[in-house]
N, C-alpha and C positions, 0 to 999 in steps of 0.2 A: 252666763256659762258656768258649769260646775266642773271643778277639777276632778279628774279620775286618775289615780295613780296606776303605775305599770302593773300589769297582771301576769307578766312573765309569758305572755303569748304573743310576742311582738311579730308584726308583719311589716313589710316594706313596700307593698304594692299600693297603688292608688295614692290619694292624698292623705289618708288617715290610717292609723294602726287599727287593725281589727280587734286586737286585745284589749286595748284601753279606750279607743275611740278619739284619742287626741291626734291633731295633725302632726305630720312629721316635722313641720316647721317648729311647732310648739315643743315637741320632744327635744329637738336639737337645741333650742334656746335654753330649755330647763337643764339640759346636760351641761352646757357651757357655764351656766351659773353655778351648779353644783361643783363642777371641776374647778372653778375659780375659788370657791370656798375651801375646798379640800387642799388646793395648792397654797392658799394663804395660811391655812392651819398648820401645814407641813413647814412652810417657810418660817413661821413664828416658832415652831417647835413646841406647840401647846401639848401639855401632858394631859389636860383636862378637856379633850376635844368635845366631849358630850355637853359640858357646860357652854363651850363656845358655840356649838351649833344650836343649842336651846336659846342662847342669848340672840343669836341671829334671827331665829324664828320668832321669838317674842318681840324684838325690835321691829321686825319687818311688819308684823301684825299691828303693832301700835301705829306705825307710820301710815299703813294702809287705811285704817280707820280715821286717822286725822285727815288724810287726803280725801276720803270720802265725805267727811263733814265739811271740808272747804269747798267741795263742788256743789253742795246744796245751798 
């Protein structure tokens, strides 16, 4: 499955958004993860939130590739 980011044409009818094609369940789970990252950055009082979010992205990607390699 390929991730499709929000297209700012959100719909709430049916099981999937007509704007991005993602399921409403997936959108909700993604929103919860983003909200948790934002809340943590605010709690920590990071002044360099750009570096923090880049770190989270890079670390997540490395762990994802490692998990894929372990599955094979």
